[in-house]
N, C-alpha and C positions, 0 to 999 in steps of 0.2 A: 484587415483579413476577414475573409468570409468563413463560415463554420467549416467548410471542407478543408480550407487551408489550415485552419487551427488544428483540426483532426490529423491532417497529413503530417504537419510539423511534429505533433506529439508522437505519431507513429514512427517517424524518423528517429526521434529521440529514444523511445523505448525499444525500438528494433534495430538501432544502430550500434555503434561501437562502444556504447556505455558499459557494456559487460566487461570490455577490456580495461576500461578505466576504473569502474566501480565494482565489478564482480557481478555475479548472477543476482538478478532482482529478487528471486525467491530467498536465497541465502541472506541477502542484505536485509530484507524485510523481516526474516525470522530472527536475525541477530538484533535488529532494532527492537523487535517485540520482546525478546528476552531481556534486553537492557531496560526498556521502559517498565516491564513487569517488575524487575528487581528494584528499580528506582522507586516505583510506587509502593511496593511492599515495605521498603526500608523507610521511605518518607512517612508512611501511614501505618506504623506497626500495630496500632490499637484498632485498626479498622476491622470490623466483623466480616467484611467481604474478602474472600480469597481471590483476588483479581489476577487474571492471566490474559495478557494482550496477545493477539495473534498477528501473523504477517498480514492478513487481510485487514485487521483493525488498523495497523500502521498505514496502509495504503489509503484507507478511507480517511483517517485523521489527517494525513498529509494533504489530501484533497481539501479537507476543511481549512487547513492552514492557507492553502492557495486561495480559497474563496474569501477567507477572512482578510487577506492582504488587499482585496479589492475594495474594502470599506474605507481605506485611508490612502493618503498619497495620491499620486497621479496615475492615470491609466497606464498599465503595462501588460501588453498582450501575452507576455511570457506567463503571467499568472494563469490565464485561461489555457494556454498550451500545457503547462505543468499539471493543472487540475485535470485536464483531459487525459494526460499520460497516467496520472495516479489512478484515475477511474478505470483505465484499461488494465493496469496492473492489478487493481483490486478484483476486477472481473476475472482475470486469468487465475489469480490465486484462489478465488472462490470456485471456479470451474475445477481446478486441480483438486481442491479439498472435497468437492462434491464427488468427483470420480473416485477418489480414495474411499470416501464414505460408502459409495455404491458398491465398491468391491468388498469392503468389510461386511456389509449387510448381505452380499451374495455369498459369503463365506470363502472368497477367493484369497483373502489375505488376512492378517491379524492386525489389530489396532496397535 
């Protein structure tokens, strides 16, 4: 596959019927973030860091997972497709978060 085919396939996946199967990507990533945050806080109760994972963090770390998979085993183009998809989701989540932050700073909404 050439880069545009990988990106097109990722666009089909994140823009397709996945929401019907898996639910809204923002809600899913927020739920994962909440569970990961809870897990880490329970797993490391003595940690001085009060860790909070965000939906954006989840998408970025899932991209890392897909990249890490390329280090072992045989070539699987799905790793690149999925990494591209998670990058797109991370970008969309960050755009959304920035828009919310911009509105809060402008006094249009409350945090």
